[in-house]
Backbone as ProteinMPNN parsed JSONL, in Angstrom:
{"seq_chain_A": "XXXXXXXXXXXXXXXXXXXXXXXXXXXXXXXXXXXXXXXXXXXXXXXXXXXXXXXXXXXXXXXXXXXXXXXXXXXXXXXXXXXXXXXXXXXXXXXXXXXXXXXXXXXXXXXXXXXXXXXXXXXXXXXXXXXXXXXXXXXXXXXXXXXXX", "coords_chain_A": {"N_chain_A": [[-22.235, -10.932, 6.462], [-20.342, -9.119, 7.564], [-17.971, -9.862, 7.244], [-18.257, -9.959, 4.935], [-19.113, -7.0, 3.666], [-15.868, -6.467, 4.727], [-13.789, -7.749, 3.12], [-14.572, -6.938, 0.667], [-14.247, -3.991, 0.513], [-11.632, -5.185, 0.74], [-10.449, -5.974, -1.207], [-11.638, -3.481, -2.919], [-9.042, -1.755, -1.852], [-7.568, -3.062, -2.749], [-6.902, -2.965, -6.095], [-7.103, -0.034, -6.059], [-4.287, -0.305, -5.11], [-3.388, -1.258, -6.716], [-3.943, 0.016, -9.213], [-2.156, 2.74, -8.738], [-0.246, 2.221, -7.814], [0.905, 1.13, -10.346], [0.045, 2.953, -12.174], [1.964, 5.075, -11.115], [4.233, 4.249, -10.807], [4.972, 3.251, -14.128], [5.442, 6.719, -14.809], [7.848, 6.69, -13.136], [9.437, 4.859, -14.369], [9.659, 5.905, -16.964], [11.196, 8.282, -17.067], [13.398, 7.481, -15.758], [14.779, 7.224, -18.284], [16.345, 9.662, -18.103], [18.247, 10.003, -15.956], [20.155, 9.693, -16.567], [21.504, 12.534, -17.6], [23.604, 15.304, -16.972], [22.118, 17.638, -16.078], [19.756, 16.699, -14.118], [18.966, 17.531, -10.889], [20.901, 15.998, -8.113], [19.371, 13.824, -6.209], [17.546, 12.649, -7.406], [19.125, 10.521, -8.625], [18.312, 8.498, -7.041], [16.343, 8.935, -6.149], [13.73, 8.112, -8.111], [14.621, 5.958, -8.256], [14.376, 4.382, -6.415], [10.905, 5.398, -5.655], [10.123, 4.165, -7.594], [10.565, 0.994, -7.319], [8.455, 1.614, -4.475], [6.319, 1.583, -5.873], [6.065, -0.731, -7.189], [6.318, -2.169, -5.393], [3.864, -1.976, -4.399], [2.086, -2.931, -6.255], [3.089, -5.143, -5.928], [1.974, -5.652, -3.422], [-1.141, -4.823, -4.043], [-2.179, -7.237, -5.516], [-1.782, -9.026, -3.816], [-3.837, -7.815, -1.656], [-5.594, -8.853, -3.189], [-5.729, -11.786, -3.574], [-5.685, -11.895, -0.836], [-8.539, -11.412, -0.152], [-10.259, -13.834, -1.666], [-9.5, -15.46, 0.089], [-10.379, -14.508, 2.818], [-13.272, -14.857, 1.364], [-13.65, -17.479, 1.758], [-12.613, -19.06, 4.089], [-10.524, -18.93, 4.37], [-7.674, -19.84, 6.233], [-5.489, -19.117, 6.313], [-6.075, -17.047, 4.543], [-7.167, -14.958, 6.703], [-4.755, -14.782, 8.636], [-3.787, -13.346, 6.858], [-4.692, -10.821, 6.65], [-3.834, -9.353, 9.141], [-1.755, -8.937, 8.002], [-1.108, -7.397, 5.996], [-2.702, -5.497, 6.208], [0.182, -3.973, 7.814], [2.357, -4.173, 5.85], [1.146, -2.655, 4.111], [1.614, 0.111, 6.175], [4.029, 0.227, 6.142], [4.636, 0.705, 3.207], [3.755, 2.537, 2.798], [5.176, 4.842, 4.758], [8.085, 4.709, 4.102], [7.853, 5.394, 1.947], [6.584, 8.36, 2.557], [9.315, 8.755, 4.215], [10.979, 9.301, 1.492], [10.271, 10.527, -0.022], [10.572, 12.959, 2.115], [12.96, 13.258, 2.298], [13.478, 14.817, 0.259], [15.502, 17.513, -1.151], [14.186, 20.455, 0.146], [14.229, 23.013, -2.701], [14.806, 21.842, -4.856], [10.983, 21.734, -4.529], [9.535, 19.92, -5.027], [7.421, 18.075, -3.221], [4.613, 19.795, -1.365], [2.569, 20.274, 1.52], [0.02, 19.286, 0.858], [0.396, 17.636, -1.454], [0.933, 15.68, 0.551], [-1.168, 13.983, 0.938], [-2.648, 12.088, -0.011], [-1.061, 10.594, 0.432], [-1.29, 10.157, 3.369], [-3.876, 9.962, 3.492], [-4.0, 7.494, 2.606], [-2.155, 5.943, 4.09], [-4.467, 6.371, 6.592], [-6.414, 4.763, 6.172], [-5.27, 2.247, 6.061], [-4.235, 1.688, 8.058], [-7.256, 2.332, 10.072], [-8.251, 0.18, 8.141], [-6.304, -2.225, 9.728], [-7.556, -2.167, 12.685], [-9.547, -3.067, 11.716], [-9.192, -5.665, 11.444], [-8.346, -6.22, 13.997], [-9.963, -5.941, 16.231], [-12.022, -6.846, 14.427], [-11.807, -9.142, 13.372], [-10.486, -11.089, 15.281], [-12.94, -11.678, 16.833], [-14.685, -14.218, 18.49], [-16.467, -16.163, 16.883], [-15.584, -15.203, 14.623], [-13.103, -16.3, 14.219], [-13.857, -18.901, 14.252], [-14.897, -19.568, 11.938], [-12.95, -19.398, 10.291], [-11.819, -21.753, 11.417], [-9.891, -21.166, 13.289], [-10.999, -21.586, 16.203]], "CA_chain_A": [[-22.026, -10.208, 6.661], [-20.208, -8.052, 8.337], [-16.236, -10.37, 6.92], [-18.203, -9.769, 2.968], [-18.105, -5.573, 3.635], [-14.355, -6.446, 4.962], [-13.708, -8.676, 2.067], [-15.007, -5.851, -0.576], [-12.962, -3.444, 1.225], [-10.229, -5.318, 0.711], [-10.966, -6.149, -3.219], [-11.012, -2.1, -3.674], [-7.714, -1.647, -1.94], [-6.261, -4.103, -3.768], [-7.106, -2.444, -6.963], [-6.66, 1.415, -5.874], [-2.996, -0.236, -5.192], [-2.677, -1.833, -8.095], [-3.745, 1.553, -9.788], [-1.978, 3.887, -8.259], [0.938, 0.762, -7.991], [1.33, 1.055, -12.748], [0.736, 4.489, -12.502], [3.48, 5.805, -10.737], [5.259, 3.335, -12.042], [4.334, 3.981, -15.275], [5.937, 7.697, -14.78], [9.026, 6.713, -12.99], [9.882, 4.438, -15.807], [9.732, 6.992, -18.254], [11.689, 8.904, -16.43], [14.646, 6.826, -15.301], [15.772, 7.974, -18.934], [16.41, 11.163, -18.299], [18.641, 10.019, -15.026], [21.936, 10.269, -16.81], [21.737, 14.042, -17.341], [24.147, 15.988, -15.453], [21.483, 18.713, -15.62], [18.721, 16.201, -13.598], [19.543, 17.229, -10.015], [21.98, 14.947, -8.059], [17.961, 13.449, -5.584], [16.585, 12.038, -8.984], [19.046, 9.942, -9.502], [18.13, 7.315, -5.735], [14.068, 9.14, -5.373], [12.818, 7.762, -8.446], [14.5, 3.888, -8.433], [13.267, 4.031, -4.58], [9.903, 5.413, -6.167], [8.902, 3.079, -8.71], [10.891, 0.15, -6.596], [7.891, 0.849, -3.535], [5.848, 1.528, -6.512], [5.726, -1.622, -7.527], [5.904, -3.179, -3.907], [2.429, -1.416, -3.889], [0.898, -3.482, -7.228], [3.434, -6.77, -5.261], [0.821, -5.305, -2.14], [-2.555, -4.887, -4.34], [-1.811, -8.765, -5.563], [-1.712, -9.546, -2.119], [-4.8, -7.66, -0.962], [-6.959, -9.226, -4.149], [-6.164, -12.623, -3.245], [-7.075, -11.893, 0.672], [-10.09, -11.65, -0.083], [-10.674, -14.99, -2.019], [-9.538, -16.196, 0.784], [-12.115, -14.465, 3.142], [-14.732, -14.857, 1.448], [-13.792, -18.544, 0.864], [-12.685, -18.745, 5.212], [-9.136, -19.954, 4.119], [-7.322, -19.888, 7.134], [-3.597, -18.184, 5.471], [-6.457, -14.867, 4.696], [-6.902, -14.703, 8.423], [-3.452, -14.714, 8.241], [-3.443, -11.994, 5.751], [-5.674, -9.674, 6.926], [-3.616, -8.37, 9.165], [-0.263, -9.136, 7.473], [-1.775, -6.367, 4.881], [-2.393, -3.098, 6.233], [0.833, -4.482, 7.94], [3.509, -3.774, 4.881], [0.614, -0.954, 3.738], [2.286, 1.341, 6.453], [5.274, 0.598, 6.366], [5.367, 1.143, 3.035], [3.592, 4.621, 3.425], [5.546, 5.989, 5.435], [8.954, 5.231, 3.551], [6.813, 7.036, 1.23], [7.518, 10.133, 3.282], [10.664, 8.974, 3.816], [11.662, 8.82, 0.536], [9.98, 13.021, 0.145], [11.113, 14.01, 3.109], [14.944, 13.93, 1.501], [14.317, 15.168, -0.991], [15.717, 18.89, -0.951], [13.633, 21.504, -0.008], [14.76, 23.292, -3.466], [13.675, 21.148, -5.694], [9.727, 22.342, -4.802], [8.441, 18.789, -5.486], [6.345, 18.236, -2.276], [4.313, 21.12, -0.801], [1.914, 19.963, 2.696], [-1.081, 19.069, -0.017], [0.546, 16.746, -1.504], [1.279, 14.739, 1.289], [-2.659, 14.081, 1.216], [-2.813, 10.58, -0.576], [-0.427, 9.21, 1.438], [-1.862, 9.976, 4.581], [-5.165, 9.178, 3.908], [-4.073, 5.837, 3.094], [-2.41, 5.724, 5.793], [-4.889, 5.747, 7.399], [-6.896, 3.712, 5.427], [-4.134, 1.753, 6.943], [-3.899, 2.213, 10.369], [-8.361, 1.813, 9.816], [-8.169, -1.678, 8.213], [-5.347, -2.976, 10.238], [-7.982, -1.472, 14.003], [-10.482, -4.057, 11.89], [-8.693, -7.072, 11.662], [-7.344, -6.888, 15.306], [-11.451, -6.03, 16.274], [-13.535, -7.387, 14.477], [-11.295, -10.723, 13.159], [-10.225, -12.074, 16.328], [-14.252, -11.981, 17.866], [-14.699, -16.134, 18.132], [-17.079, -16.865, 15.434], [-15.063, -14.511, 13.289], [-12.031, -16.625, 14.252], [-14.12, -20.183, 13.787], [-15.145, -18.98, 10.569], [-11.532, -19.707, 9.503], [-11.112, -22.982, 12.265], [-8.956, -20.356, 13.922], [-11.649, -21.781, 17.416]], "C_chain_A": [[-21.009, -9.445, 6.835], [-18.303, -8.278, 7.831], [-17.308, -10.396, 4.965], [-17.566, -7.761, 3.082], [-16.439, -5.768, 4.185], [-14.035, -6.749, 3.303], [-13.792, -7.34, 1.103], [-14.691, -4.385, 0.025], [-11.654, -3.649, 1.049], [-9.92, -4.992, -0.427], [-10.896, -4.037, -3.602], [-9.845, -1.024, -3.674], [-6.884, -1.674, -2.634], [-6.226, -2.851, -5.075], [-7.213, -1.05, -7.274], [-5.361, 0.837, -5.659], [-2.364, -0.442, -6.35], [-2.279, -0.624, -8.963], [-2.914, 2.02, -9.383], [-0.225, 2.844, -8.809], [1.372, 1.042, -9.507], [1.973, 2.111, -12.429], [1.838, 5.623, -12.322], [4.674, 5.093, -11.748], [5.816, 2.941, -13.603], [5.483, 5.615, -15.464], [7.104, 8.126, -14.219], [9.582, 6.156, -13.43], [10.858, 5.116, -16.664], [10.993, 7.68, -18.085], [13.059, 8.522, -16.041], [15.567, 6.655, -17.18], [17.026, 9.099, -19.734], [18.016, 11.686, -16.938], [20.433, 10.412, -15.304], [22.686, 11.923, -17.242], [22.606, 14.675, -16.696], [23.548, 17.344, -15.098], [20.441, 18.226, -14.345], [19.475, 16.222, -12.142], [19.692, 16.123, -8.725], [20.469, 13.589, -7.086], [17.858, 12.296, -6.252], [17.294, 10.96, -9.145], [19.085, 8.319, -7.793], [15.878, 7.297, -5.707], [13.755, 8.577, -6.855], [12.775, 6.468, -9.08], [13.661, 3.563, -7.755], [11.95, 4.088, -5.117], [9.13, 3.977, -7.09], [9.89, 1.26, -7.899], [9.668, 0.24, -5.205], [6.958, 1.628, -4.766], [4.958, -0.012, -7.388], [5.541, -2.536, -6.839], [4.317, -2.669, -4.147], [1.321, -2.075, -5.312], [1.354, -4.707, -6.053], [1.304, -6.887, -4.397], [-1.239, -6.09, -2.144], [-2.639, -6.191, -5.044], [-2.358, -9.822, -4.772], [-3.388, -9.99, -1.737], [-6.16, -8.861, -1.724], [-6.804, -11.279, -3.704], [-6.315, -12.725, -1.403], [-8.437, -12.133, 0.63], [-10.225, -12.308, -0.779], [-10.544, -15.376, -1.142], [-10.005, -16.165, 2.462], [-12.956, -14.463, 2.865], [-15.092, -16.996, 1.327], [-13.214, -19.425, 2.821], [-11.292, -19.237, 5.084], [-8.232, -19.483, 5.419], [-6.03, -18.692, 7.06], [-4.598, -16.918, 5.164], [-6.575, -14.232, 6.044], [-5.49, -13.972, 8.213], [-2.93, -13.07, 7.26], [-3.51, -11.044, 6.098], [-5.297, -8.93, 8.178], [-1.958, -8.109, 9.246], [-0.095, -7.571, 6.606], [-1.217, -5.638, 5.083], [-0.903, -3.309, 7.558], [1.967, -3.338, 7.31], [3.07, -2.523, 3.942], [1.331, 0.245, 4.109], [2.941, 1.754, 5.809], [6.312, 1.343, 4.801], [5.23, 2.753, 2.49], [4.268, 5.532, 3.537], [7.099, 6.562, 4.79], [8.562, 5.697, 2.27], [7.101, 8.3, 1.328], [8.413, 10.024, 3.581], [11.049, 9.452, 2.805], [11.359, 11.015, 0.08], [10.795, 13.763, 0.851], [12.34, 14.437, 2.775], [14.546, 13.932, 0.793], [14.739, 17.016, -0.971], [14.953, 19.706, -1.278], [13.406, 22.881, -1.884], [14.169, 23.553, -4.84], [12.134, 21.708, -5.998], [9.248, 20.552, -4.19], [7.732, 18.226, -4.362], [5.865, 19.542, -1.722], [3.26, 20.273, 0.882], [0.615, 19.531, 2.057], [-0.565, 18.046, -0.882], [1.11, 14.748, -0.704], [-0.389, 13.696, 1.98], [-2.863, 12.87, 0.677], [-2.035, 10.314, 0.465], [-0.723, 8.877, 2.316], [-3.108, 9.174, 4.823], [-4.611, 7.463, 3.523], [-2.632, 5.406, 4.033], [-3.196, 5.229, 7.0], [-6.122, 4.63, 7.25], [-6.045, 2.608, 6.535], [-3.825, 1.024, 7.787], [-6.125, 1.152, 10.831], [-8.421, -0.384, 9.353], [-7.055, -3.211, 9.477], [-6.385, -3.214, 12.212], [-9.048, -2.755, 13.556], [-10.397, -5.337, 12.049], [-8.675, -7.173, 12.789], [-9.035, -6.884, 15.944], [-12.006, -7.207, 15.627], [-12.845, -9.337, 14.072], [-11.139, -11.588, 14.701], [-11.633, -11.939, 17.179], [-14.608, -13.52, 17.321], [-15.007, -16.229, 17.473], [-16.59, -16.878, 15.079], [-14.111, -15.819, 13.269], [-12.671, -18.912, 14.049], [-14.401, -20.409, 12.641], [-13.777, -20.188, 9.573], [-10.909, -21.098, 10.366], [-9.931, -22.263, 13.346], [-9.629, -21.424, 15.971], [-11.136, -22.601, 18.232]], "O_chain_A": [[-20.756, -8.933, 5.744], [-17.473, -7.375, 7.934], [-16.782, -10.909, 3.977], [-16.467, -7.271, 2.824], [-15.779, -4.796, 3.817], [-14.096, -5.871, 2.443], [-12.707, -6.788, 0.922], [-15.483, -3.624, -0.531], [-10.733, -2.836, 1.115], [-9.277, -3.999, -0.765], [-10.157, -3.517, -4.439], [-9.539, -0.117, -4.448], [-5.953, -0.994, -3.065], [-5.499, -1.871, -4.913], [-7.382, -0.681, -8.436], [-4.674, 1.704, -6.2], [-1.309, -0.052, -6.85], [-1.175, -0.239, -9.348], [-2.142, 1.333, -10.052], [0.514, 2.887, -9.793], [2.593, 1.17, -9.592], [3.15, 2.456, -12.326], [2.321, 6.543, -12.984], [5.428, 5.263, -12.706], [6.881, 2.446, -13.97], [6.343, 5.52, -16.34], [7.589, 9.245, -14.385], [10.749, 6.502, -13.247], [12.051, 5.045, -16.96], [11.83, 7.632, -18.987], [13.886, 9.434, -16.031], [16.668, 6.122, -17.319], [17.777, 9.308, -20.686], [18.61, 12.759, -16.828], [21.359, 10.979, -14.723], [23.852, 12.316, -17.211], [22.362, 14.63, -15.49], [24.013, 18.103, -14.248], [20.181, 19.103, -13.522], [20.35, 15.391, -11.899], [18.713, 15.464, -8.374], [20.652, 12.411, -7.39], [18.035, 11.161, -5.81], [16.678, 10.072, -9.735], [19.89, 7.388, -7.772], [14.911, 6.563, -5.501], [12.563, 8.629, -6.552], [11.961, 5.906, -9.814], [12.645, 2.889, -7.925], [11.458, 2.964, -5.217], [8.128, 3.263, -7.117], [9.331, 0.288, -8.408], [9.621, -0.835, -4.606], [6.893, 2.783, -4.346], [3.852, -0.202, -7.894], [4.907, -3.55, -7.127], [3.58, -3.613, -3.862], [0.124, -1.807, -5.409], [0.491, -5.234, -5.35], [0.256, -7.512, -4.562], [-1.995, -6.805, -1.487], [-3.849, -6.222, -5.27], [-2.995, -10.868, -4.898], [-4.007, -11.044, -1.588], [-7.126, -9.421, -1.205], [-7.838, -11.936, -3.582], [-7.006, -13.578, -0.846], [-9.199, -12.876, 1.249], [-10.696, -11.499, -1.579], [-11.555, -16.035, -0.901], [-10.052, -17.134, 3.22], [-13.849, -14.153, 3.654], [-16.11, -17.615, 1.018], [-13.516, -20.618, 2.792], [-10.985, -20.104, 5.903], [-8.227, -18.252, 5.401], [-5.857, -17.667, 7.719], [-4.161, -15.8, 5.438], [-6.114, -13.135, 6.363], [-5.263, -12.861, 7.735], [-2.045, -12.216, 7.201], [-2.598, -10.223, 6.007], [-6.028, -8.007, 8.534], [-1.226, -7.49, 10.018], [0.889, -6.833, 6.648], [-0.148, -5.108, 4.778], [-1.126, -2.49, 8.45], [2.359, -2.267, 7.776], [3.775, -1.732, 3.315], [1.689, 1.144, 3.348], [2.994, 2.779, 5.129], [7.401, 1.911, 4.718], [5.972, 3.637, 2.062], [4.3, 6.618, 2.958], [7.508, 7.723, 4.747], [9.259, 6.519, 1.675], [7.641, 9.107, 0.572], [9.039, 11.077, 3.467], [11.753, 10.416, 3.106], [11.97, 12.08, -0.008], [11.48, 14.747, 0.571], [12.793, 15.578, 2.869], [14.914, 13.027, 0.044], [13.761, 17.688, -0.641], [14.723, 19.994, -2.452], [12.343, 23.492, -1.994], [13.604, 24.411, -5.519], [11.801, 22.074, -7.125], [8.743, 20.238, -3.112], [7.041, 17.422, -4.988], [6.712, 20.426, -1.6], [3.939, 19.269, 1.096], [-0.176, 19.338, 2.981], [-1.525, 17.309, -1.107], [1.391, 13.602, -1.053], [-0.571, 13.043, 3.007], [-3.805, 12.478, 1.366], [-2.511, 9.735, 1.441], [-0.687, 7.684, 2.617], [-3.428, 8.312, 5.641], [-4.889, 6.468, 4.191], [-2.484, 4.29, 4.531], [-3.004, 4.385, 7.876], [-6.575, 3.872, 8.108], [-6.391, 2.36, 7.69], [-3.26, -0.032, 8.072], [-6.36, 0.099, 11.424], [-8.542, -1.476, 9.909], [-7.152, -4.405, 9.762], [-6.052, -4.153, 12.935], [-9.488, -3.475, 14.452], [-11.208, -6.073, 12.61], [-8.995, -8.313, 13.124], [-9.411, -8.035, 16.164], [-12.36, -8.268, 16.142], [-13.348, -10.399, 14.439], [-11.74, -12.623, 14.99], [-11.445, -12.114, 18.383], [-14.757, -13.9, 16.16], [-14.147, -16.511, 16.638], [-16.224, -17.968, 14.64], [-14.284, -16.517, 12.269], [-11.938, -19.868, 13.795], [-14.167, -21.534, 12.2], [-13.754, -21.117, 8.766], [-9.778, -21.518, 10.12], [-9.226, -22.945, 14.089], [-8.777, -21.806, 16.773], [-11.674, -22.808, 19.319]]}, "name": "protein", "num_of_chains": 1, "seq": "XXXXXXXXXXXXXXXXXXXXXXXXXXXXXXXXXXXXXXXXXXXXXXXXXXXXXXXXXXXXXXXXXXXXXXXXXXXXXXXXXXXXXXXXXXXXXXXXXXXXXXXXXXXXXXXXXXXXXXXXXXXXXXXXXXXXXXXXXXXXXXXXXXXXX"}
């Protein structure tokens, strides 16, 4: 039961990562054509391609999380290990996003305190899933399910 619930949560997280990544990538891809305009602030020359890269990485992570679900349900050893790797990568991407937005000059007015809410929620979920992976998946009977005991 516990493993099925964890897999279901991973499926939802994977779908959310894919949807948010594609949505962000769509906006950034549309903005790329305006970057050659000299009226566009310099930061966007770096910021938009960097955000686009993070968006594509989020989509890749989401796909990996959906593959992870299959691995967890089927008791695959690689699914077990991926359950530790995926949240760590998600945390790295979240911190990279925060760093990117923090690098934007305040004069651009891109970020207010509430704009970080989705990132912090994502980071919180990543920390929670990493904790679940460490605490639950390392139990003897769960490891035995994956052929690791």
